[in-house]
LUMMARLUM-612226 format. One line per field, with one value per residue: x, y, z of N, C-alpha, C in turn; residue number from 1; residue in three letters. Coordinates in nm, 2 decimals. Layout:
% residues N
n_c1: c(X|...)
n_c2: c(Y|...)
n_c3: c(Z|...)
ca_c1: c(X|...)
ca_c2: c(Y|...)
ca_c3: c(Z|...)
c_c1: c(X|...)
c_c2: c(Y|...)
c_c3: c(Z|...)
i: c(NUM|...)
aa: c(Ala|...)
% end
This chain:
% residues 105
n_c1: c(1.65|1.43|1.50|1.36|1.29|1.33|1.04|1.07|1.34|1.40|1.29|0.94|0.60|0.35|0.05|-0.08|-0.26|-0.31|-0.29|-0.20|-0.01|0.27|0.49|0.82|1.13|1.48|1.82|2.01|1.85|1.68|1.35|1.11|0.87|0.67|0.48|0.21|0.09|-0.12|-0.01|-0.13|-0.13|-0.10|-0.22|-0.42|-0.36|-0.29|-0.06|-0.05|-0.01|0.24|0.54|0.59|0.82|0.94|1.19|1.38|1.39|1.19|1.00|0.93|0.80|0.57|0.45|0.19|0.03|0.04|-0.17|-0.36|-0.60|-0.63|-0.60|-0.33|-0.12|0.21|0.56|0.79|1.00|1.09|1.27|1.44|1.20|1.05|0.85|0.99|0.92|0.95|0.84|0.56|0.33|0.47|0.32|0.08|0.17|0.27|0.04|-0.10|0.06|0.04|-0.23|-0.24|-0.08|-0.24|-0.45|-0.34|-0.28)
n_c2: c(0.72|0.52|0.26|-0.05|-0.31|-0.65|-0.86|-1.13|-1.37|-1.61|-1.86|-1.94|-2.06|-1.86|-1.68|-1.52|-1.26|-1.21|-0.92|-0.81|-0.93|-1.01|-1.11|-1.06|-0.99|-1.01|-0.95|-1.06|-1.22|-1.37|-1.49|-1.37|-1.36|-1.10|-0.90|-0.75|-0.80|-0.86|-0.95|-1.19|-1.22|-1.47|-1.39|-1.23|-0.98|-0.76|-0.71|-0.47|-0.43|-0.54|-0.61|-0.90|-1.15|-1.40|-1.62|-1.82|-2.17|-2.17|-2.00|-2.14|-2.35|-2.23|-2.07|-2.10|-2.10|-1.86|-1.61|-1.32|-1.21|-1.44|-1.61|-1.74|-2.00|-1.99|-2.09|-1.88|-1.59|-1.28|-1.03|-0.74|-0.61|-0.72|-0.98|-1.29|-1.55|-1.89|-2.13|-2.35|-2.42|-2.66|-2.86|-2.87|-2.95|-3.21|-3.34|-3.33|-3.49|-3.74|-3.79|-3.82|-4.05|-4.24|-4.24|-4.35|-4.60)
n_c3: c(1.95|2.14|2.35|2.42|2.66|2.57|2.55|2.60|2.63|2.53|2.29|2.25|2.27|2.12|2.08|1.80|1.64|1.32|1.13|0.89|0.61|0.41|0.13|0.09|-0.09|-0.06|-0.13|0.04|0.23|0.07|-0.02|0.22|0.49|0.61|0.83|1.02|1.35|1.63|1.95|2.16|2.49|2.75|2.99|2.91|2.82|2.54|2.29|2.07|1.71|1.64|1.46|1.26|1.15|0.92|0.82|0.58|0.66|0.87|0.75|0.52|0.64|0.75|0.56|0.43|0.64|0.78|0.75|0.67|0.91|1.05|1.37|1.52|1.67|1.73|1.73|1.85|1.90|2.06|1.91|1.93|1.97|1.76|1.64|1.58|1.39|1.44|1.37|1.35|1.62|1.83|1.97|1.83|1.58|1.64|1.72|1.48|1.32|1.46|1.42|1.14|1.12|1.25|1.09|0.86|0.94)
ca_c1: c(1.56|1.41|1.52|1.27|1.34|1.25|0.94|1.12|1.47|1.41|1.17|0.83|0.48|0.27|-0.07|-0.08|-0.37|-0.25|-0.37|-0.15|0.10|0.32|0.61|0.92|1.26|1.60|1.94|2.07|1.77|1.59|1.21|1.08|0.74|0.67|0.35|0.17|0.00|-0.14|0.03|-0.22|-0.06|-0.18|-0.29|-0.53|-0.31|-0.27|0.05|-0.10|0.07|0.38|0.59|0.65|0.89|0.98|1.29|1.43|1.31|1.06|0.91|0.87|0.71|0.46|0.40|0.05|-0.03|0.03|-0.26|-0.43|-0.73|-0.62|-0.53|-0.26|-0.02|0.34|0.68|0.85|1.07|1.10|1.41|1.43|1.05|0.99|0.83|1.06|0.85|1.04|0.77|0.42|0.32|0.51|0.22|-0.02|0.24|0.28|-0.10|-0.14|0.13|-0.02|-0.36|-0.22|-0.03|-0.35|-0.54|-0.27|-0.27)
ca_c2: c(0.60|0.47|0.12|-0.12|-0.44|-0.75|-0.93|-1.26|-1.39|-1.74|-1.89|-2.01|-2.05|-1.74|-1.66|-1.39|-1.23|-1.14|-0.81|-0.80|-1.02|-1.00|-1.17|-0.97|-1.06|-0.93|-1.02|-1.13|-1.32|-1.43|-1.46|-1.38|-1.31|-0.99|-0.85|-0.69|-0.88|-0.84|-1.06|-1.22|-1.29|-1.57|-1.32|-1.16|-0.86|-0.76|-0.62|-0.44|-0.38|-0.58|-0.66|-1.03|-1.19|-1.54|-1.64|-1.96|-2.29|-2.14|-1.94|-2.25|-2.43|-2.15|-1.97|-2.11|-2.09|-1.72|-1.54|-1.21|-1.24|-1.56|-1.61|-1.87|-2.02|-2.02|-2.09|-1.75|-1.51|-1.14|-0.98|-0.60|-0.57|-0.78|-1.13|-1.37|-1.67|-2.00|-2.24|-2.37|-2.47|-2.80|-2.95|-2.89|-3.03|-3.34|-3.39|-3.35|-3.61|-3.86|-3.81|-3.87|-4.18|-4.32|-4.26|-4.43|-4.74)
ca_c3: c(1.95|2.27|2.36|2.52|2.70|2.50|2.63|2.64|2.58|2.45|2.21|2.32|2.18|2.15|2.00|1.74|1.55|1.21|1.06|0.75|0.58|0.27|0.10|0.03|-0.13|-0.04|-0.18|0.15|0.29|-0.03|0.01|0.36|0.52|0.71|0.85|1.15|1.43|1.77|2.03|2.26|2.60|2.83|3.10|2.85|2.77|2.40|2.25|1.94|1.60|1.64|1.33|1.27|1.03|0.91|0.71|0.56|0.69|0.94|0.65|0.44|0.73|0.79|0.46|0.40|0.77|0.82|0.66|0.74|0.96|1.13|1.50|1.52|1.77|1.66|1.81|1.81|2.00|2.03|1.88|1.91|1.96|1.65|1.66|1.49|1.38|1.42|1.32|1.41|1.76|1.82|2.02|1.72|1.47|1.68|1.72|1.34|1.27|1.52|1.36|1.01|1.13|1.29|0.97|0.76|0.99)
c_c1: c(1.55|1.42|1.42|1.32|1.26|1.15|0.99|1.26|1.49|1.28|1.07|0.71|0.41|0.15|-0.07|-0.21|-0.32|-0.34|-0.33|-0.03|0.14|0.45|0.70|1.05|1.37|1.72|2.00|1.98|1.68|1.45|1.19|0.94|0.75|0.52|0.33|0.07|-0.01|-0.10|-0.07|-0.15|-0.15|-0.26|-0.40|-0.48|-0.29|-0.16|0.01|0.01|0.21|0.42|0.63|0.72|0.93|1.07|1.32|1.34|1.18|0.96|0.85|0.77|0.58|0.39|0.25|-0.03|-0.05|-0.05|-0.33|-0.57|-0.73|-0.56|-0.47|-0.16|0.10|0.45|0.76|0.93|1.07|1.25|1.39|1.29|0.98|0.97|0.89|0.99|0.95|0.97|0.63|0.44|0.36|0.41|0.12|0.04|0.24|0.14|-0.14|-0.07|0.08|-0.15|-0.34|-0.16|-0.14|-0.44|-0.48|-0.27|-0.40)
c_c2: c(0.55|0.32|0.06|-0.25|-0.54|-0.82|-1.06|-1.28|-1.52|-1.77|-1.97|-2.00|-1.92|-1.74|-1.52|-1.38|-1.15|-1.04|-0.79|-0.89|-1.00|-1.07|-1.07|-1.05|-0.96|-1.02|-1.11|-1.25|-1.40|-1.39|-1.47|-1.32|-1.21|-0.94|-0.79|-0.79|-0.83|-0.96|-1.07|-1.29|-1.37|-1.50|-1.23|-1.02|-0.87|-0.66|-0.58|-0.40|-0.42|-0.64|-0.81|-1.07|-1.34|-1.56|-1.78|-2.07|-2.26|-2.08|-2.05|-2.33|-2.36|-2.07|-1.98|-2.09|-1.95|-1.64|-1.43|-1.25|-1.36|-1.53|-1.74|-1.88|-2.06|-2.03|-1.97|-1.69|-1.36|-1.10|-0.83|-0.56|-0.62|-0.93|-1.20|-1.51|-1.78|-2.13|-2.25|-2.42|-2.62|-2.90|-2.98|-2.97|-3.18|-3.41|-3.42|-3.47|-3.74|-3.89|-3.87|-4.01|-4.28|-4.34|-4.35|-4.58|-4.81)
c_c3: c(2.09|2.27|2.46|2.54|2.62|2.60|2.68|2.58|2.50|2.38|2.29|2.22|2.22|2.04|1.94|1.65|1.44|1.14|0.92|0.73|0.43|0.26|0.04|-0.01|-0.11|-0.09|-0.08|0.21|0.19|0.00|0.16|0.38|0.63|0.72|0.99|1.22|1.57|1.85|2.14|2.38|2.68|2.94|3.04|2.79|2.62|2.37|2.10|1.84|1.60|1.50|1.35|1.14|1.04|0.79|0.70|0.59|0.77|0.85|0.57|0.52|0.76|0.68|0.43|0.52|0.82|0.72|0.74|0.79|1.05|1.27|1.51|1.63|1.70|1.77|1.76|1.93|1.96|2.01|1.85|1.89|1.83|1.68|1.55|1.49|1.35|1.38|1.38|1.55|1.76|1.87|1.91|1.61|1.51|1.68|1.57|1.28|1.33|1.45|1.22|1.02|1.17|1.17|0.87|0.81|0.98)
i: c(1|2|3|4|5|6|7|8|9|10|11|12|13|14|15|16|17|18|19|20|21|22|23|24|25|26|27|28|29|30|31|32|33|34|35|36|37|38|39|40|41|42|43|44|45|46|47|48|49|50|51|52|53|54|55|56|57|58|59|60|61|62|63|64|65|66|67|68|69|70|71|72|73|74|75|76|77|78|79|80|81|82|83|84|85|86|87|88|89|90|91|92|93|94|95|96|97|98|99|100|101|102|103|104|105)
aa: c(Met|Ile|Arg|Thr|Lys|Pro|Val|Gln|Lys|Lys|Asp|Ser|Thr|Met|Lys|Ile|Lys|Ile|Thr|Ser|Val|Glu|Thr|Arg|Thr|Ser|Glu|Lys|Ala|Gly|Glu|Tyr|Thr|Val|Gly|Lys|Ala|Asp|Val|Leu|Lys|Ala|Asn|Gly|Asp|Val|Leu|Pro|Gly|Lys|Thr|Phe|Met|Ala|Phe|Gly|Lys|Pro|Arg|Glu|Ala|Thr|Lys|Gly|Phe|Leu|Arg|Ala|Gly|Arg|Thr|Val|Thr|Val|Arg|Ala|Met|Phe|Lys|Asn|Asn|Thr|Val|Met|Val|Leu|Gly|Gln|Asp|Pro|Ala|Lys|Val|Lys|Ala|Lys|Ala|Glu|Lys|Ala|Ala|Ala|Lys|Ala|Ala)
% end
């Protein structure tokens, strides 16, 4: 097996274009989301066909958000060439919360 260097070491926001998504269940992880996506880098490069996964609380926070055909910005990190989704883009979550608070006031 050829080892490749991870694209990044810490979590950050990244834009992904989801091509397929499904929910699976395992004894150890329970329900989790897995799929394929193209990672759209800020400089315009595309990393095609990357596997992405979301487990536990990040999965619960993004399960309706991660749908095939969508281009979304997520908080994520690469782990062994797999995109591990950690949640939605924090800036968008904050803006959404502020909008809801303003609407309630």
